[in-house]
BAMARDO-551674 format. One record per residue (C-alpha): x, y, z; residue in three letters. Coordinates in steps of 0.5 Angstrom, whole numbers, plus 500, padded with zeros to 3 digits. Layout:
// residues N
XYZALA
...
***
This chain:
// residues 262
504507522SER
508511518LEU
506513511PHE
510513504MET
509514496GLY
512518490LEU
511526490VAL
514531486THR
519536489PRO
514541490GLU
510535494GLY
504535489LEU
501528488TRP
504523483GLU
503516480ASN
509515475TYR
515520476ASP
518524483GLY
521521489ASN
519518495ILE
516521502ARG
515518509PHE
510522513VAL
508520520ASP
501519523SER
501526525ALA
503529518GLY
510530519ASN
515529514ILE
519524516ILE
523523509ALA
523527503ASP
526526496GLN
529519497LEU
532516490ASP
526511489PRO
532507486THR
536506493ASN
530503496TYR
534498499GLN
537503504GLU
531506507PHE
526498505ILE
528492509GLY
525486508GLU
523481513ALA
520474513VAL
516470518GLU
514463518SER
507463518HIS
507467511SER
509466504TYR
509473503LEU
514478505LYS
514484511PHE
517491509PRO
518496514TYR
522502514TYR
528501516ARG
531507520PRO
526506525LEU
527498525GLY
522491524TYR
517492529PRO
516487535ASP
510483533GLN
508481540SER
506489542ASP
501492539HIS
502498542CYS
509500540ASN
508507535LEU
516507534ASN
516502529SER
518501522GLY
510500519ILE
508503513TYR
502503509ARG
502505501VAL
496506497GLY
490511496PRO
490514503LEU
498514504ALA
498518497ARG
493523500LEU
497523507ASN
503525504ILE
501529498CYS
500537500SER
496537494HIS
493534487ILE
493539483GLY
487538479THR
481544482PRO
476539483LEU
480533486ALA
484538491ASP
477541494VAL
475535495GLU
482533498LEU
481539503ARG
473536505GLU
477530506TYR
482532510ARG
477536515ASP
473529516ARG
479526518GLY
482531522LYS
488532518GLY
492526517THR
487520516VAL
489514520ASN
483510520SER
484504514SER
476504512PHE
477512509PHE
481508503TYR
476508500HIS
474515500TYR
481516498ALA
480512492ARG
474515490LEU
478522490ILE
483519486GLU
479517481ILE
476524480LEU
483527480ALA
485521475SER
478524470ILE
481531471GLU
488529469ARG
485525463ILE
481531460GLU
489535460ILE
492530458LEU
487529451LEU
489536450TYR
497534449ASP
500535442PRO
505529444ASP
499524443LEU
499525436LEU
506525435SER
510519432ASN
515519438ARG
511516443LEU
515510443ARG
522508444ALA
525502443GLU
533500445ALA
537494447GLY
542492453ILE
544499455ASN
544497463GLN
545490467LEU
540492473SER
534497473GLY
529499479VAL
522501476GLY
518505481VAL
511507480SER
503508484GLU
499503483ALA
492503485PRO
494499491ARG
500503492GLY
507504491THR
510498486LEU
518497486PHE
521493481HIS
529491481HIS
531487475TYR
539485473GLN
540482467VAL
546479463ASP
549481456GLU
543477453ASN
538480456GLY
537474461LEU
533475467MET
539473473GLU
536477479LYS
529480480VAL
526483486ASN
519485487LEU
516489493ILE
508490491ILE
503494495ALA
500488498THR
506487502GLY
508493504GLN
501493507ASN
502487510ASN
504489517LEU
498494517GLY
493489514MET
496484521ASN
496490525ARG
489491523THR
486484524VAL
488484531ALA
485490532GLN
478487530ILE
480481534ALA
481484540ARG
474488539HIS
470482537PHE
472477541ILE
470475548HIS
473469551GLY
473463547SER
467465542GLU
468468535ILE
462471532SER
459471525GLN
460479525GLY
467478526MET
468474519LEU
465480516ASN
469485519ARG
475481518VAL
474481510GLU
472489510ALA
478491514GLY
483486508ILE
479489502ARG
480497505ALA
487495503PHE
486490498ASP
480490494PRO
482486488CYS
484481493LEU
480475491SER
482477484CYS
488476484SER
488469489THR
482467484HIS
477467488ALA
469467486ALA
464470490GLY
465472497GLN
472471500MET
473465503PRO
475465510LEU
478461516HIS
479464522ILE
482460528GLN
483462535LEU
490459539ILE
492459547ASP
498461548LYS
500455549ASN
498453542GLY
492450542ILE
486451538ILE
480453542VAL
475455537ASN
475457529GLU
470458524ILE
469458517TRP
465462511ARG
467458504GLU
***
């Protein structure tokens, strides 16, 4: 897949400011310093009948053929810790940059395995701790100019930041009284939707032979989803284990087997 996230003009790891960069699976920059407020020019949003979640894609390469699991020339992209460490040139804090070099050595350059998401999170936690120490010495922390108050000065606005799970787009349109007229959100889980589907398909091809579904597949599917989205059980209010229901459907649409974990 492609990878997307925010970087500074110098390519530094970024979470709040900066512009959008896309790299391919080999680490080549295919688009850089894109203005996040123009997200609709480079991100398309598709829908599928089987899901309530949107399917964002990189518009210049088009929406992928869902039946072609080997098509590399498609607009599938991933966001989040794995993507952020793939798109940046460096992090900018000493300890995290050392870990980043080792991480890339282990991953053979650009890291494509989704199971490296957790490894990437650990590096970002270290980088955040280093950044916190730097910020604690920022004189602005004790300033009385840390809060801004404003009324309605613009009827449309786009906010973009790197949330823990990935890049987050919020687009609001309001009237003269500040009442919402239109809202569009592109969240990290949605942007990873195509990637998560491909992950489940890869797991299925490995575990399913004939009409049998092994218990091990339930664990592997959960591990694949949580690599992208460890907060999924919280956001869906699931307590304890993630409930799973897997159906095996033949080409005629007939369910030949299914397995549950409540």
